[in-house]
C-alpha positions in Angstrom: -17.3 0.3 16.7 -15.8 3.1 14.5 -18.5 6.3 14.8 -19.0 9.1 12.5 -17.3 11.8 14.7 -14.1 9.4 15.2 -13.9 8.5 11.4 -14.0 12.2 10.6 -11.4 12.7 12.8 -9.0 10.1 11.9 -9.3 11.2 8.5 -8.8 14.7 8.6 -5.2 13.7 10.8 -4.3 11.8 8.0 -5.3 13.9 4.8 -3.6 16.7 6.8 -0.2 14.6 7.2 -0.5 14.1 3.1 -0.5 17.9 2.9 -4.3 17.8 1.5 -5.9 21.3 1.8 -9.1 21.3 3.6 -8.3 17.9 5.0 -11.8 18.2 7.3 -13.7 19.3 4.4 -12.7 16.4 2.5 -13.0 13.9 4.9 -16.8 15.0 5.5 -17.6 15.3 2.0 -16.5 11.6 1.3 -18.2 10.4 4.3 -21.2 11.8 3.4 -21.3 10.4 0.0 -21.3 6.7 1.6 -23.8 7.7 3.9 -25.7 9.2 1.1 -26.4 12.5 3.1 -25.6 15.9 3.0 -22.6 17.0 4.7 -24.5 19.2 7.5 -26.3 16.0 8.3 -23.0 14.2 9.6 -23.2 16.9 12.5 -26.5 15.2 13.5 -25.2 11.8 13.5 -21.8 11.9 15.2 -22.6 8.9 17.2 -23.7 6.9 14.8 -21.7 3.7 14.6 -20.1 2.9 10.8 -21.0 -0.4 9.3 -18.1 -2.7 8.2 -18.9 -2.0 4.5 -18.7 1.4 5.1 -15.8 1.9 6.8 -13.9 -0.4 4.0 -15.3 2.1 1.4 -14.3 5.2 3.7 -10.8 4.0 4.2 -10.3 3.6 0.2 -11.6 6.8 -0.4 -9.2 8.0 2.0 -6.4 6.3 0.5 -7.1 7.4 -2.8 -7.6 11.2 -1.8 -4.1 10.9 0.4 -2.5 10.0 -2.7 -3.8 13.3 -4.6 -6.4 11.6 -6.4 -9.2 14.6 -7.1 -11.8 14.6 -4.6 -14.2 15.1 -7.9 -13.2 11.8 -9.3 -13.5 9.9 -6.3 -17.1 11.2 -5.6 -17.6 10.7 -9.2 -19.7 14.3 -9.5 -19.2 18.1 -9.4 -21.5 21.1 -9.4 -21.0 23.3 -12.3 -23.6 26.2 -12.7 -26.3 24.9 -10.5 -26.5 21.5 -12.1 -24.7 18.4 -11.7 -22.2 16.6 -14.0 -20.5 13.3 -13.8 -16.6 13.2 -14.1 -13.9 10.8 -14.1 -10.6 10.9 -15.4 -11.5 10.9 -19.1 -12.7 14.7 -18.4 -11.1 17.7 -17.2 -12.7 18.6 -13.4 -14.6 22.0 -14.4 -13.1 25.1 -13.0 -15.3 27.8 -11.6 -13.9 30.1 -14.1 -15.5 28.3 -17.1 -18.5 29.4 -15.5 -17.5 33.3 -16.5 -17.3 31.8 -20.0 -20.8 30.3 -20.1 -22.4 33.1 -18.4 -20.9 35.5 -20.8 -22.4 33.7 -24.0 -25.5 33.3 -22.3 -25.8 37.1 -21.3 -24.7 38.2 -24.7 -27.7 35.9 -26.4 -30.3 35.8 -24.1 -32.5 37.4 -26.2 -31.9 35.1 -29.1 -33.3 32.0 -30.4 -32.7 29.3 -32.4 -28.8 29.8 -32.6 -26.8 26.8 -34.0 -23.5 26.7 -31.2 -20.5 24.5 -31.7 -18.4 23.4 -28.9 -15.1 22.3 -29.5 -13.3 20.1 -27.2 -16.3 19.3 -25.1 -14.9 17.3 -22.6 -17.6 16.4 -20.0 -20.0 18.3 -22.1 -20.7 21.4 -19.4 -21.0 24.3 -21.8 -23.3 23.2 -24.5 -25.4 21.5 -21.7 -25.3 24.7 -19.6 -26.4 26.7 -23.0 -29.0 24.0 -23.8 -30.8 24.9 -20.3 -30.5 28.5 -20.3 -31.0 29.6 -24.0 -34.0 29.6 -26.4 -34.3 26.7 -28.4 -30.3 26.4 -29.4 -29.1 23.8 -31.7 -26.0 22.5 -30.3 -23.2 20.4 -31.7 -20.2 19.5 -29.5 -17.1 17.7 -30.7 -14.2 15.9 -28.8 -11.4 13.7 -30.0 -11.5 11.3 -26.9 -14.3 9.0 -27.5 -14.3 8.5 -23.3 -15.0 12.0 -23.0 -17.9 11.8 -25.2 -19.5 9.1 -23.6 -19.4 11.2 -20.6 -20.5 14.3 -21.8 -23.9 12.0 -23.5 -24.6 10.6 -20.2 -24.4 14.4 -18.4 -26.8 15.0 -21.0 -29.1 12.5 -20.4 -29.0 13.1 -16.7 -30.0 17.0 -17.2 -32.8 16.4 -19.6 -31.3 18.1 -22.6 -29.8 14.8 -24.7 -32.1 15.6 -27.6 -31.1 19.1 -28.0 -27.0 18.4 -28.7 -25.3 16.2 -31.2 -22.2 15.0 -29.4 -19.6 14.0 -32.3 -16.3 12.0 -31.6 -14.2 13.8 -33.9 -11.0 15.2 -34.8 -11.2 19.2 -35.3 -8.8 18.8 -38.5 -11.1 16.3 -39.8 -14.3 17.7 -38.8 -16.1 18.1 -41.9 -18.6 20.9 -41.8 -20.2 23.7 -44.1 -18.8 26.9 -44.3 -21.1 29.3 -42.7 -22.7 27.1 -40.5 -22.7 28.6 -37.1 -24.1 31.4 -34.8 -21.3 30.9 -32.3 -18.2 28.6 -31.7 -16.8 28.4 -28.2 -13.9 26.6 -26.9 -12.3 26.2 -23.6 -8.8 24.7 -25.4 -5.8 23.2 -23.8 -3.9 26.1 -23.1 -1.4 25.2 -20.7 2.2 25.4 -22.3 4.3 22.2 -22.1 7.0 24.0 -19.8 4.2 25.3 -17.3 2.6 21.7 -17.3 5.4 20.4 -15.5 4.8 23.1 -12.5 1.1 22.0 -12.3 0.3 20.4 -9.0 0.2 16.4 -9.1 -3.7 16.2 -8.5 -3.7 17.7 -11.9 -0.7 16.4 -13.6 -0.9 13.1 -12.4 -5.0 12.4 -12.7 -6.5 14.7 -15.3 -6.1 13.9 -19.0 -3.1 15.4 -20.3 -4.6 15.7 -23.9 -7.5 18.3 -22.3 -4.9 20.6 -20.6 -1.7 21.4 -22.7 -1.1 21.6 -26.6 2.2 19.9 -26.1 3.4 23.2 -27.2 3.4 26.9 -26.5 -0.2 26.9 -25.2 -1.6 28.9 -28.5 -1.5 26.1 -30.6 -5.5 25.2 -30.6 -6.3 29.0 -30.3 -4.5 29.5 -33.6 -6.5 26.5 -35.0 -9.8 27.4 -34.0 -9.6 30.6 -34.9 -8.5 29.8 -38.4 -11.4 27.1 -38.8 -13.8 29.6 -37.2 -13.7 32.2 -40.2 -14.7 29.3 -42.4 -17.3 27.8 -39.8 -18.6 30.8 -38.6 -21.6 33.1 -40.2 -21.0 36.8 -40.9 -21.2 38.5 -37.7 -21.1 34.9 -35.9 -19.4 34.9 -32.6 -16.2 33.1 -31.3 -15.9 32.7 -27.4 -12.7 31.5 -25.6 -11.6 30.8 -22.1 -8.1 32.4 -21.7 -4.9 30.7 -19.8 -2.9 33.3 -17.8 -1.4 35.5 -19.6 -2.8 34.4 -22.7 -5.0 37.7 -23.8 -2.6 39.8 -25.7 -1.2 36.8 -28.2 -5.1 35.5 -28.4 -6.4 39.3 -28.9 -3.7 39.5 -31.9 -4.9 36.5 -33.6 -8.3 37.4 -33.6 -7.9 40.9 -34.7 -7.3 40.3 -38.5 -10.9 38.6 -38.6 -12.7 39.8 -35.6 -14.0 42.7 -34.5 -15.7 44.2 -31.3 -13.6 42.2 -29.3 -13.9 42.0 -25.4 -12.2 40.9 -22.7 -13.8 39.5 -19.3 -11.9 38.8 -16.0 -12.5 36.4 -13.3 -12.8 37.2 -9.5 -8.7 37.3 -9.3 -8.9 40.2 -11.9 -7.3 37.9 -14.6 -8.3 38.2 -18.2 -10.3 35.0 -18.7 -12.6 35.3 -21.7 -12.0 36.8 -24.8 -14.8 37.0 -27.7 -15.4 38.8 -30.7 -17.9 38.8 -33.9 -16.5 37.9 -37.3 -16.1 40.6 -39.7 
């Protein structure tokens, strides 16, 4: 019978041949998920024989990972900002860079309460859920054009016990009907990859993550322009607009914001790339 150590070693070798980054880590995380234990617990169970149903499931997981399916989709979950979120191929896999966006919103508004906040293109709901957990009595609205994404976001809100604090709406931003001067904060991590750049993405991104959440099928700036235009109407006077930035987009987005926003600030990520921009409505 195949033991835990033998399974890990065989799977590591297979994933290595498939050019999967960190093959041993992937092999261990997938097996720990099947055995419902922590990864470190595997090291205390190397001689444990795997049951037949565990072997079958593990082989399927390893095959999927070898085909470049993202680890997070196979596991069905990901950690973000110290919370756990359900993910599937209807939503983007949360990136660490987006934690910078969340952290900046919280830092700027930590002394305020009852803020009305709109998240545009919410995906798995990570931004409003984290804000609900870390701000004082925020009133949150989150929209997304994908009905499947909204369902994932709703479930994540339930799992993190903030579902009563967030209104999730399946809507196209162009059809979203809201009164002017409605929000204190508008935030978005929009599809910012250009159509040309999209073709160069890794297979596990291009072949599995939802294209609609990655690219605007144009120059990567379409949604910044649209959201800035909407925010001018929807934000209260002195309201904040927050964006995550794509690589090398700082100048163009800052230019677009300059006419109607002041106190514009840029926050860099851990690789010294301009990652977050925000400003105050004039």
